[in-house]
C-alpha positions in Angstrom: 99.8 71.7 106.9 96.7 72.0 105.5 96.7 75.1 103.0 93.9 77.9 102.0 93.3 78.1 98.2 95.0 81.5 98.3 98.3 79.5 100.1 98.0 76.7 97.6 97.9 79.0 94.7 100.9 80.6 96.0 102.6 77.6 96.7 102.4 76.2 93.3 103.9 79.4 91.9 106.5 79.6 94.3 107.7 75.9 94.1 109.0 76.7 90.3 111.4 79.8 92.0 113.2 77.9 94.5 115.8 74.9 94.8 114.4 72.0 96.6 116.4 72.7 99.9 115.1 76.6 99.8 111.6 75.0 99.0 111.8 72.6 102.2 113.4 75.3 104.6 110.6 77.6 103.2 107.7 74.9 104.3 109.6 74.7 107.4 109.1 78.2 108.3 105.8 78.4 107.3 104.7 75.6 109.6 106.8 77.1 112.4 105.4 80.7 111.8 101.9 79.2 111.8 102.7 77.6 115.3 104.1 80.5 116.6 101.1 82.7 115.9 98.7 80.4 117.4 100.5 80.9 120.9 100.6 84.4 120.2 97.3 85.6 119.0 98.5 86.5 115.3 96.5 85.9 112.4 97.2 82.6 111.2 96.9 83.1 107.4 99.5 86.4 107.7 102.1 84.1 109.8 101.4 81.3 106.8 101.5 83.9 103.7 104.7 85.7 105.2 106.6 82.3 105.9 105.6 80.9 102.6 107.0 83.9 101.0 110.0 85.1 103.2 112.4 83.7 100.9 110.7 84.0 97.3 113.5 86.5 96.1 116.5 84.3 97.6 117.1 82.1 94.6 117.6 84.8 92.5 121.3 85.5 91.4 123.0 88.6 93.6 123.9 90.5 90.1 120.1 90.2 89.0 118.8 91.1 92.4 120.8 94.6 92.4 119.5 95.0 88.7 115.8 94.2 89.8 115.9 96.5 92.8 117.2 99.2 90.6 114.8 98.6 87.9 111.7 98.6 90.1 113.2 101.7 92.3 113.4 99.2 95.3 116.1 101.3 97.8 119.2 99.5 98.3 122.1 100.8 100.9 125.7 100.8 99.8 126.1 98.0 102.1 123.5 96.0 100.7 124.7 96.2 97.5 128.4 95.3 98.9 126.5 92.6 100.9 123.7 91.1 98.0 122.7 88.0 100.6 120.9 90.8 102.4 118.8 92.0 99.6 116.5 88.9 98.8 114.3 90.2 101.6 113.2 93.6 100.4 113.3 92.4 97.2 110.8 89.4 98.2 108.6 91.7 100.0 108.5 93.8 96.8 107.6 90.3 94.9 105.0 89.4 97.2 103.2 92.2 96.7 103.6 92.4 92.5 104.0 88.8 91.7 102.3 86.9 94.3 99.3 89.8 95.1 99.9 90.3 98.8 98.6 93.7 99.8 98.9 93.2 103.3 101.7 95.7 104.7 102.0 93.6 107.8 102.7 90.5 105.8 104.6 92.6 103.4 106.8 94.1 106.3 107.4 90.8 107.7 109.1 89.6 104.9 111.1 92.6 104.4 112.7 92.5 107.9 113.2 88.9 108.6 117.1 88.7 107.5 118.2 92.1 109.3 115.6 92.3 112.0 114.6 96.0 113.4 113.8 98.2 116.6 110.3 97.7 117.8 109.3 94.7 115.1 105.6 93.8 115.4 104.3 90.2 116.7 104.6 89.0 113.0 107.7 90.8 112.2 109.5 88.9 115.7 107.5 85.4 114.4 109.1 85.3 111.0 112.3 86.2 112.0 112.1 83.8 114.8 110.9 81.1 112.5 113.4 81.8 109.8 115.9 80.8 112.7 114.4 77.9 114.2 112.7 75.9 112.0 112.9 72.3 112.0 115.6 72.0 109.5 118.1 74.4 110.9 120.9 72.8 113.0 123.9 75.0 113.3 123.1 77.6 115.4 124.2 77.6 118.7 122.0 76.8 121.9 118.9 76.0 119.3 117.2 74.1 122.2 117.1 77.3 124.3 115.9 79.4 121.3 113.2 77.4 120.3 111.7 76.8 124.1 111.8 80.8 124.1 110.0 81.6 121.0 107.1 79.9 122.4 107.4 81.4 126.0 108.7 85.3 125.0 108.9 86.6 121.6 111.2 89.9 122.9 113.7 87.8 124.8 113.9 85.2 122.2 114.6 88.2 119.6 117.4 89.3 122.1 119.1 86.0 122.3 119.2 85.3 118.7 120.7 88.8 118.1 123.3 88.0 120.9 124.3 85.3 119.1 124.1 86.8 115.8 126.2 89.4 117.2 129.0 87.1 118.6 129.0 85.4 115.2 129.6 88.3 113.5 132.3 89.9 115.6 134.9 87.8 113.9 134.1 89.7 110.8 132.6 93.2 111.9 132.7 94.2 108.3 129.8 92.2 107.7 127.7 93.6 110.6 124.5 95.7 109.1 123.7 98.4 110.8 119.9 97.5 111.2 120.9 94.4 112.8 123.1 96.5 115.2 120.4 98.4 115.9 117.9 95.9 116.5 120.5 94.1 119.0 120.8 97.3 121.0 117.0 97.8 121.1 116.4 94.1 122.3 119.6 94.3 124.7 118.2 97.3 126.4 114.7 95.5 126.7 116.5 92.9 128.3 118.4 94.7 130.8 115.1 96.7 131.6 113.6 93.5 132.7 116.5 91.8 134.1 118.1 94.9 136.1 121.2 92.6 137.0 122.0 91.6 133.6 122.8 95.3 133.2 126.0 95.5 134.5 127.4 92.6 132.9 130.1 92.9 129.6 128.5 92.8 126.2 129.6 92.2 122.7 132.0 94.7 121.3 130.6 96.7 118.7 132.3 98.7 116.3 
């Protein structure tokens, strides 16, 4: 995919911060996010920037992630400190602003929420969350063919289906369930049920 000078400059700097697999994943997310942006009338460069930088803090060691957040006053919950794999999203949003020069709050928010999701996400936030899940190198999640099709048909329904599968996966280890993800699931489940009334009476995943 062709890149603007701004994207090219960020790409050159970012490549040094990621391992090879993470870098290729990042390009996949940027490509997928751009494709979704064209369908859902979201500014292309916003989607490309958020996709390119969504994992910019991913390869930082966990202890360093925590110390950087504390140093730069990036707020952490006790759950995040106990589950530091979550921290790269909000630390990434901070670094996207300070290190890579991104001032667009919508882009920074999409980076910050791409791991847990949240209630009432913007189109751009949903696009980055979904692109991270469905980019071409992903092959382990269930029902990827269904999810990928939905991404281009109905963003909110796609969010619900991804979160439903995530809740099912986490049900075996509920101690790893972030409350923000749980809240996002409840929000998109309610939206799904309002559009599909027959689904409202069906059993749902147990949430502690």
